[in-house]
Steps between C-alpha positions, in 0.01 A plus 500: 500500500406806298604831664315827454668825610213745443547871461275752678174598328544252215217251555480145370172419329345167392819294517547137604797386704608163631738485801590865546691724738421869524810674627468862617850644483643843560635519143145543367470833680753699305358846430181388687226753564204399709148543363250535782195269484664270244607140567873468467504147362171378348403165346161486323322187376816292532535131574782352713557131561729566797613838617775620734535868593833618632656831582871458582576875510385766740339768282495854648166612351159545663172331419611222269243242404458172315143427388333214313169572327287205379794266498513125548792382710546129565716558806679806632793524743615830651789470747793722409397868525757760616313819420278622789269716291375241251140376501339209323143482369272244329183629334255260337762225495491122536804378694648323801837505676707625789605856580749526785690821437470712817647810336201542264299806598176318424320225314155560357271231354183636340225306323733211439461126516752314715504141377678268747600757758699818552753521787579851622783493754649784704335771293469860614173586330251254347172597338265234358188636342204385295294789362202426280502858376832420331422155372515601135308246295727505192813433699332243724359308201838508329657344809234234558491404134876443508457284813200315349261594781178697536494849646253393768738228617781737602372533857435133556855409396714439808731788574730506804718778645765410761628807677790473746616781733369799302549852625173612342232289335176626349256248351181654374212424262288776345175374352269687268182430694319782329521322168331182380712186466652427159633726229448866578569809287706778650493874408863481400633496142851393402576616148186404305418205726236508770628344823314207663559331833393167648305490828488168690167385651442417867496127419838533323645674803346233723706238311818706504814305593733778619734397782725723713761372741690746721780378732723685742831337586709804595445841649430770240481869598185700417322199372151555359265236357166594347237283326215718384172380338671169430322197357716208600459125495765483773694737722792370706700705751782363718794618709580784736472865399497844664346673202149606415263244350159595361266259326187696402175433312638171373328179396717209614387145449789345701698698752804346666696655786796282597756584769384860451616740775424863407653767722369806309149616419312209331140506384260284303201702389202391283612138447257268320527155341401430141217281626657194347484163677874502574521828695719480810722693746806341651672672798805293604739592785430870476511783755216730396499726808383851401418388145173661383228297331226732375193389303636149437229252398618196704153350474531456126816284510456124476795423733714700738808350663646668811809305606729601786438870444453800731176689441396632840623855430391516138238764418179382333269776376172446315602143409233242408515170688268200457167517688462128559725264692524249212645780287756578768644152447676652201741648757748214540832472686661293229860520390422496126181667379506277190454183710218563753483129590852515651405653839738558790527265797320750726262625230211616718729650766686696231169612357388608849813714540455661159136587571600657828765714324243620248258577782768705683585686176139594434440608864799732482324699225166495681336256260314303767250367249759293313699438820201325655484267199863404547446448876218256420711327233796462734273320749374272218860415411590452870231240566655293220841496667538140628703596811233718673304355793153352465361773727638774275364327187158469665498868590599599148232276344229641730606858426501434127153347508347759735630833363768422242783595737339831593424621146132402450196631692253298291626162621453557873165672432363204305646254755337702782160512330508130414614386844279736700183405311584130528569524871183705556289238324662228708440704812132550416467127434665419839245712689199373298440821312559352157300241306203529735127506407455852633455809279807678364648734757648803321671617821756217453650707221562782740646254759759396238673838544500449878646151441795631292589740783774288654430663841133392508356344814425130497133559564452763231234288331373233741519437875798317638281204590445440126873455437659165422865407472462517124361853495769621737773344282357662188475832672864482625646385168313768309645769722851364446478447125298811423735706708795361305349600165413847638866541599619380157262742330630794710862395444451492120302825510791675670762380255570859379532627854777259591865552428 
């Protein structure tokens, strides 16, 4: 194992190392004078097969930093750090590894490619950033040429970040939407060289394979998690936390919340899928009371699993839900969102309970429009529960057919028009006023409106002596059935007046 004991402000440039240990020791700081704004230990365009960073001595100096610029690191391990004012940064690098040194002041990863995964454990301050304004073409092409890959492929390459118990995490992506995709010239000049950057297209971002996993296994004071303008293939959050969590303006193709119990302010704002066929949301054994979902496009996800989770007190604001029942079948009470065919034993009953929770959550914010949908959907799920009585199933079927469980005024209106006209024609036939050789009587059109008055007298059209048992039966049934559809129409019409 080759050991490097670097001295402050003496950077390493363009060197190749095999298995290497960088040891930051107090002896390197004899006659040390800090230079503000300058990296203490810098490595530029270097290659490491395997790298270990250690700091066995506590160094009494402020703002110490180790930074790697455009380096390739096969694997990095950072465990033994004693100095509490030392930060670590990777800028335009290609690397993977495990950083589990809780005394580091911070870890920053900017415009880098994480190959097989980066584990960040017990860190105080983590910042992961992709900024197209700083994607310098020359440096990016140098890196991709060395790795034998195209510049456009850097996003589609799988990159995974595993973050455990951070005190502060900021994951953000800054796109140059004002510029056209591809190579763009900047107004900056370095030496005699004009600077160029690379801007990814929307299709390239659509195929991005960035993955972020955040897990909470212990209580961390003043915890703060932010994902801003992210563009993730997957986002996984699990565990119990009392900190602040904010996921904003983020495209997430697959979002997984497992055993997630947030106690502090938690919000999901502006969440959209990538519109790929594998988009899904999995919520498994979570307590999401008081969690805020704002402008989340639930209707664009192919599958949503809600399994043994509390949602009744969650806050849904300006969220988009499916408009058709068939689309709502994407909301499934399945244990594993990846295997939709493996349903629970009480699948429809579980689905009924979930729909009721979502209805209660929406009602609590005054969103009666969406709450009525979930009320209707809960009844649809209930009628599929095998243990309910035949009477209850009949009632639910009739209500679904007549006014879509109180959400449709068009259904009872069309049923009323169809039944009332049919009964009126049968009534006219029973009293010999239809299919006769006499001239057309236009007053019969007016008598139709008297017929649909369910309080009309039996002799409103002909004398009682002209009645037969058939005409009386038709008249009685029409009052009963037409009255039912009038009631169903009024009930649906008042859906916004009910609580």
